[in-house]
Backbone as a ProteinNet text record, in pm:
[ID]
protein_1_A
[PRIMARY]
XXXXXXXXXXXXXXXXXXXXXXXXXXXXXXXXXXXXXXXXXXXXXXXXXXXXXXXXXXXXXXXXXXXXXXXXXXXXXXXXXXXXXXXXXXXXXXXXXXXXXXXXXXXXXXXXXXXXXXXXX
[TERTIARY]
6509.7	6612.9	6536.4	6655.2	6590.5	6643.3	6668.6	6709.1	6600	6572.7	6459	6517.7	6395	6398.7	6312.5	6266.3	6210.9	6188.6	6026.2	5998.9	5862.5	5901	5792.9	5745.2	5584.8	5521.6	5480.5	5484.4	5457.5	5285.8	5254.5	5137.9	5066.1	4958.7	4880.5	4759.8	4675.2	4522.5	4448.3	4376.4	4282.9	4162.6	4063.6	3969.8	3893.9	3898.8	3905.5	3793.6	3711.9	3588.8	3452.9	3384.6	3223.4	3164.7	3185	3083.2	3056.4	2936.2	2941.5	3046.5	3056.7	3147.4	3293.2	3319.7	3428.7	3465.8	3349.4	3316.9	3338.4	3306.5	3269.7	3448.1	3502.2	3586.1	3760.4	3838.6	3948.4	4003	4085.9	4155.6	4269.8	4354.9	4519.3	4529.2	4607.1	4597.6	4789	4845.5	4948.6	5009.3	5126.3	5158.2	5329.4	5337.7	5444.1	5491.8	5626.1	5655.2	5745.7	5794.6	5892.1	5897.2	6032.2	5995.4	6151.5	6107	6235.1	6261.3	6396.9	6476.2	6614.6	6681.3	6873.9	6864.6	6970.8	7061.7	7192.7	7236.5	7391.9	7495.4	7407.3	7512.5	7502.1	7409.4	7395.7	7464.9	7511.9	7596.4	7744.7	7774.1	7888	7941.2	7862.8	7855.6	7830.6	7728.8	7742.5	7684.5	7610.9	7546.4	7378.1	7330.5	7164.5	7076.6	7164.1	7133.2	7114.1	7173.5	7169.2	7100.1	7029.9	6944.4	6754.5	6662.3	6532.7	6508	6505.8	6491.5	6355.9	6368.4	6244	6225.2	6225.6	6188	6080.5	6092.3	5979.2	5867	5918.8	5827.4	5726.3	5807	5714.5	5598.9	5627.8	5560.4	5462.8	5487.8	5371.4	5246	5361.6	5227.5	5102.5	5185	5070.3	5026.3	5051.5	4964.4	4871	4856.8	4767.9	4683.6	4716.1	4642.4	4562.5	4635.8	4587.5	4491.9	4493.7	4433.4	4321.9	4316.9	4219.8	4124.5	4025.3	3929.9	3893.8	3874	3846	3800.1	3676.6	3569.9	3671	3771.2	3803.3	3949.7	4008.2	4203.9	4251.5	4192.2	4217.8	4253	4145.4	4173.5	4268.8	4309.4	4396.6	4516	4564.1	4675.5	4705.6	4598	4633.7	4702.8	4628.3	4639.4	4756.4	4791.2	4921.3	5086.5	5044.2	5086.8	5142.7	5022.1	5015.8	5126.6	5115.6	5163	5325	5372.9	5497.6	5568.8	5539.4	5584.2	5583	5504	5572.8	5667.1	5673.7	5783.1	5970	5965.4	6124.1	6101.5	6124.3	6132.1	6212.3	6307.1	6412.8	6283.5	6175.1	6144.1	6055.9	6097.7	6067.9	5948.2	5911.4	5806.7	5772.6	5682.7	5658.9	5534.7	5607.2	5476.7	5395.2	5276.1	5239.1	5141.5	5184.4	5073.2	4989	4856.4	4789.2	4716.4	4747.5	4626.8	4566.6	4402.2	4360	4434.3	4432.1	4509.6	4382	4238.4	4121.6	4028.8	4067.7	3917.7	3757.2	3706.9	3577	3466.5	3556.6	3478.1	3465.7	3358.5	3362.2	3419.7	3501.2	3574	3762.1	3845.5	3923.8	4039.2	4066.3	4164.7	4258.4	4391.7	4468.2	4483.7	4489	4486.1	4420.6	4357.8	4289.3	4379.2	4400.7	4468.6	4495.7	4564.4	4583.1	4726.9	4782.3	4918.6	4878.5	4944.2	4936.8	5068.7	5130.3	5229.3	5195.6	5282.7	5243.6	5414.7	5359.2	5546.7	5509.7	5599.6	5589.7	5583	5468.9	5397.5	5506.9
8706.9	8606	8487.1	8415.4	8357.9	8196.1	8156.8	8031.6	7979.4	7817.8	7768.7	7572.2	7550.2	7411.5	7354.2	7297.4	7240.9	7084.9	7041.7	6926.7	6894.1	6794.1	6728.1	6613.7	6567.9	6443.4	6404.9	6512.5	6475.9	6413.4	6265.3	6194	6174.4	6219.7	6173.5	6156	6072.9	6051	6166.1	6233.5	6298.9	6347	6424.4	6455.6	6582.4	6626.5	6749	6729.6	6812.1	6805.1	6861.4	6918.8	6960.3	6823.1	6759.3	6639.5	6560.5	6495.2	6401.9	6279.3	6203.7	6092.5	6160	6272.8	6331.5	6371.4	6343	6406.6	6239.9	6160.5	6024.8	5930.2	5945.9	5885.7	5988.4	5914.9	5991.9	5971.5	6015.5	6065.8	6074.7	6018.7	6081.2	6222	6284.4	6419.2	6469.5	6482.9	6563.2	6690.1	6699.6	6831.4	6868.8	6962.9	7013.2	7151.9	7187	7275.1	7337	7480.3	7569.8	7660.4	7687.8	7708.9	7791.3	7895.1	8026.9	8097.1	8050.8	8138	8096.7	8157.5	8208.1	8081.9	8034.5	7903	7912.4	7999.6	8050.4	8003.6	8012	7980.3	7827.2	7767.8	7592.1	7574.8	7667.8	7618	7604.7	7683	7696.4	7614.5	7589.2	7503.9	7364.6	7324	7154.8	7130.6	7189.8	7141.8	7183.3	7077.7	7073.4	7156.6	7227.5	7288.9	7450.1	7497.6	7593.1	7605.8	7477	7502.2	7470	7479.9	7416.2	7278.1	7230.7	7103.8	7047.9	6977.9	6938.4	6809.6	6731.8	6621.9	6676.7	6796.4	6864.2	6926.2	6982.5	7034.4	6909.2	6783.5	6668.1	6666.9	6616.2	6576.5	6690.1	6787.1	6915.4	6898	6890.5	6852.8	6744.3	6628.6	6534	6504.7	6603.6	6575.6	6661.4	6759.9	6827.9	6758.7	6741.4	6671.7	6514.5	6457.2	6340.1	6371.6	6470.9	6507.4	6582.8	6683.6	6763.5	6780.9	6867.2	6841	6932.4	6942.9	7082.6	7061.2	7155.1	7152.9	7184.9	7286.4	7320.6	7290.8	7319.8	7295.6	7426.9	7535.8	7647.9	7664.8	7608.1	7635.3	7548.7	7401	7300.8	7365.1	7422.3	7476.5	7639.7	7693.7	7811.9	7782.5	7688.2	7590.9	7551.4	7482.3	7435.2	7507.2	7678.8	7767.1	7816.2	7794.5	7857.2	7733.4	7664.2	7526.3	7554.7	7576.2	7555.6	7691.8	7775.7	7896.6	7899.6	7818.8	7806.4	7724.6	7616.2	7529.6	7595.4	7730.5	7749.1	7945.7	7992.5	8156.5	8172.7	8091.7	8163.3	8119.9	8108.8	8053.3	8222.9	8301.2	8384.6	8391.8	8243.6	8274	8112.8	8079.4	7943.3	7913.4	7860.6	7817	7670.6	7659.1	7559.4	7491.2	7413.2	7335.3	7207.2	7229.1	7080.8	7024.3	6874.6	6803.3	6702.5	6715.6	6583.9	6508.4	6391.9	6251.7	6228.4	6183.1	6138.2	6247.8	6353	6462.3	6397.3	6432.7	6401.8	6461.8	6452	6474.5	6379.3	6387	6280.7	6260.1	6370.8	6381.5	6322.8	6239.4	6234.4	6341.8	6360.4	6448.1	6382.7	6418.1	6329.6	6428.6	6527.3	6599.1	6702.3	6744.8	6896.6	6964.5	7080.4	7166.5	7300.6	7351.1	7469.5	7534.7	7652.8	7704.2	7795.7	7835.3	7952	8016.1	8110.5	8193.4	8266.6	8280.3	8376.1	8408.5	8492.8	8563.4	8614	8572.9	8602.1	8747.6	8830.3	8942.8	8969.4
414.8	464.7	357.5	325.2	237.6	253.6	389.4	453.6	516.4	467.2	481.5	510.7	574.1	638.6	545.1	429.9	338.7	405.7	432.3	468.7	370	311.1	208.6	225.2	201.5	164.4	307.3	440.4	579	597	563.2	597.2	762	738.7	860.2	815.9	909.1	904.1	956.3	920.6	1010.4	936.1	1041.8	1006.1	924.9	794	758.4	632	638.2	537.3	565	479.6	524.9	479.2	425.9	376.3	508	533.9	632.8	621.3	510.3	484.4	588.2	492.4	603.1	729	767.9	926.5	1000.7	942.3	1012.9	999.2	880.3	850.2	856.2	896.5	873.7	747.7	689.1	559.6	552.3	464.9	432.2	378.8	448.5	445.4	404.1	326.9	329.1	329.7	414.7	413.8	425.3	318.1	312.1	387	432.8	480.6	445.5	462.8	387.2	550.5	653.6	754.9	740.5	746.3	734.6	896.6	873.2	1012	956.8	1027.5	1006.7	1049.7	913.1	982.7	930.8	933.3	962.5	1021.7	1180	1250.8	1236.4	1234	1205.5	1082.2	998.7	836.1	929.1	995.9	1046	1204.1	1239.9	1401.7	1380.8	1274.1	1286.3	1374	1468.3	1596.5	1572.6	1619.1	1618.7	1687.9	1821	1902.5	1828.8	1717.7	1663.7	1546.5	1538.7	1386.4	1454.7	1386.3	1445	1383.4	1498.7	1485.1	1405.7	1277.9	1195.1	1242.6	1352.1	1447.4	1490.3	1542.6	1615.4	1552.7	1431.5	1359.6	1294	1273.5	1185.1	1312.3	1463.9	1532.7	1588.2	1587.1	1589.7	1465.2	1377.5	1247.7	1283.9	1322.3	1304.5	1410.3	1482.4	1641.8	1595.5	1514.5	1439.8	1408	1322.3	1185.2	1228.8	1332.2	1361.3	1515.8	1550.4	1720	1695.8	1541.6	1597.5	1420	1465.6	1369.5	1267.5	1136.7	1046.7	948.7	931.5	844.1	715.3	717.3	618.9	578.1	485.3	506.5	478.5	490.2	507.2	655.6	739.5	894	929.7	872.7	918	881.7	791.6	717.2	824.3	855.1	959.2	1087.9	1172.8	1270	1255.7	1153.9	1174.4	1155.6	1063	1091.1	1252	1314.7	1437.2	1542.5	1528	1632	1542.5	1429.1	1374.6	1438.5	1428.5	1466.6	1662.2	1731.7	1861.7	1897.6	1766.3	1776.1	1822.9	1761.1	1792.1	1766.9	1824.4	1865.3	1719.9	1673.1	1568	1420.2	1451.9	1279.9	1288.2	1127.3	1131.1	1020.6	966.4	886.3	853.8	784.4	740.9	626.7	510.7	429.9	463.8	444.8	474.7	355.4	314.1	202.8	248	221.1	301.3	176.6	177	29.5	86.1	41.2	42.9	-63.9	-11.5	-142.9	-181.9	-146.9	-171.3	-172.7	-284.3	-283	-295.9	-241.1	-238.1	-353.1	-502.7	-586.9	-711	-779.6	-855.5	-1028.6	-1035.3	-1154.6	-1054	-1193.1	-1139.5	-1135.8	-983.5	-930.3	-812.4	-865.5	-762.4	-650.6	-609.4	-477.8	-486.4	-380.4	-374.4	-222.3	-247.4	-164.9	-92.5	-25.1	-0.5	28.4	-10.6	31.2	142.6	204.9	257.4	321.6	352.3	414.9	460.8	615.7	698.2	780.6	818.9	898.8	1037.1	1129.8	1288.2	1289.7	1374.1	1388	1485.2
[MASK]
+++++++++++++++++++++++++++++++++++++++++++++++++++++++++++++++++++++++++++++++++++++++++++++++++++++++++++++++++++++++++

């Protein structure tokens, strides 16, 4: 199935990192989601109840980023997959990309991030 709800650039501040300064101070993180679900019924009905509510997706992502702490971006991304799949049983898969907007390296680097893809088991 190729139907997707795509959310880009959701920003929230959270604790994610291995360095002492990353453990002490919140930093801006950015999340993109590609949520796979059958959107055919919503396409025909034009009813919110027939699709996955992307407002609910944004709310759970923001709650995790702002309310939980992680050492690795990989764990944060995996946790986001867990909560996104809980939002709606019609979600069959999700791709999550998470980026640090201020990576803690001495080089000029715009972002550092991970991208993971999971399907419902």
